[in-house]
C-alpha positions in Angstrom: 67.9 25.1 32.6 71.2 24.0 30.6 69.4 21.3 28.7 66.7 24.0 27.8 69.2 26.6 26.7 71.3 24.2 24.7 68.4 22.6 23.2 67.7 26.4 21.8 71.0 26.6 20.4 70.7 23.6 18.5 67.1 24.8 17.3 69.1 27.9 15.9 72.2 26.0 14.5 69.3 23.5 12.5 67.0 26.0 11.4 70.5 27.3 9.4 70.4 24.0 7.9 68.0 25.8 5.2 69.1 23.6 2.8 66.3 21.0 2.1 64.0 23.5 2.4 65.5 26.2 -0.2 65.4 22.9 -2.6 61.5 22.8 -1.9 60.6 26.0 -2.2 62.3 25.9 -5.5 65.4 28.7 -4.2 68.4 25.9 -5.7 68.1 24.4 -9.0 69.0 21.9 -10.6 71.9 22.7 -13.5 69.1 23.1 -16.3 67.2 25.5 -14.2 64.1 23.2 -12.8 63.5 22.4 -9.1 63.9 19.5 -7.1 60.9 17.4 -7.5 62.3 14.4 -4.8 63.9 16.3 -2.1 61.9 14.0 0.5 64.6 11.3 -0.8 67.3 13.9 0.2 66.0 14.4 3.1 65.8 10.7 4.0 69.5 10.0 2.9 70.7 13.0 5.1 69.1 11.3 8.2 70.6 7.7 7.3 73.8 9.2 6.9 73.5 11.8 10.3 72.1 8.8 12.2 75.5 6.5 10.9 77.4 9.6 11.9 75.6 10.3 15.6 76.3 6.1 16.1 79.9 6.2 15.0 80.7 9.3 17.4 79.0 7.9 20.2 81.1 5.0 19.9 84.2 7.3 20.5 82.2 8.8 23.4 81.3 12.2 21.7 77.5 13.0 21.8 76.4 14.4 18.2 73.0 15.4 18.6 70.2 14.4 16.5 69.5 17.9 13.8 67.7 15.2 11.3 64.0 15.0 13.6 63.8 18.6 12.6 64.1 18.1 9.0 60.6 18.2 6.9 60.5 15.0 4.9 57.3 15.0 3.7 56.5 13.8 0.2 54.9 15.9 -2.1 51.9 14.3 -3.4 52.3 14.3 -7.9 50.3 16.0 -10.1 47.5 13.8 -11.1 46.8 14.8 -14.6 43.6 13.4 -16.4 43.8 13.1 -20.3 41.1 14.5 -21.8 39.0 11.8 -24.9 40.8 13.8 -27.7 44.2 13.0 -26.1 43.5 9.0 -25.7 42.2 9.4 -29.1 45.5 11.0 -30.6 47.5 8.4 -27.7 45.6 5.3 -29.7 46.1 6.7 -33.2 49.8 6.2 -32.4 49.9 2.7 -30.4 49.6 -0.6 -32.0 46.7 -2.1 -32.7 47.1 -4.6 -29.5 47.5 -1.4 -27.6 45.0 0.6 -29.0 42.1 -1.8 -28.3 43.4 -2.5 -24.8 43.2 1.5 -24.5 39.9 1.3 -25.8 38.8 -1.4 -23.3 40.0 0.2 -20.3 38.5 3.6 -21.1 35.0 1.9 -22.0 34.6 -0.5 -18.9 36.4 2.1 -16.6 38.7 -0.9 -15.7 41.9 -0.3 -14.1 45.3 -1.9 -15.3 46.6 -3.9 -14.1 44.9 -5.1 -10.9 41.3 -5.4 -12.6 42.5 -6.0 -16.2 44.5 -9.4 -15.1 41.6 -11.2 -13.7 39.1 -10.8 -16.4 38.1 -14.1 -17.7 36.2 -15.2 -20.7 33.3 -16.1 -18.8 32.9 -12.8 -18.1 31.8 -11.6 -21.1 28.0 -12.0 -22.1 25.7 -10.5 -24.5 28.2 -11.8 -27.1 31.3 -10.0 -25.9 29.4 -6.6 -26.3 29.0 -6.0 -22.5 31.4 -7.5 -19.4 30.7 -8.5 -15.9 33.7 -7.6 -13.5 33.6 -10.0 -10.6 33.5 -8.8 -7.1 36.9 -10.6 -6.2 38.1 -8.9 -9.4 37.7 -5.3 -8.3 40.7 -2.8 -6.8 38.6 -1.7 -3.7 37.3 -5.4 -3.2 38.3 -6.1 0.8 41.4 -8.3 0.9 41.0 -11.9 0.7 42.3 -13.5 4.4 
């Protein structure tokens, strides 16, 4: 019974550790007024510190509860931005010729860079270099070799 009460007190105290949730919700902002993007990294650093603190106190005979288990360490998926064809054309117009050719090749073939691109060989081109054959072992979704 005493352990349950102590555990409930611990949860109540941890709920006051709202720093990370306020960072995640955008209540606490950076100096420039923008929200923090990598709150999970701060949580990870705090957990490392807290576990070090727990261990150092344990060596001195003091029991420190693990409050880090209550912290939200999930990483937000980054928003993926797709470029429109006009944006790709504008990007290509500003790039060096070599990069422009490479970008248009990737766009035209749907190939992924660098995983598929680095494995293309001259022998993969056919029909007077107007078509390219992407071999199975070159594809990024090809099963891993054992």
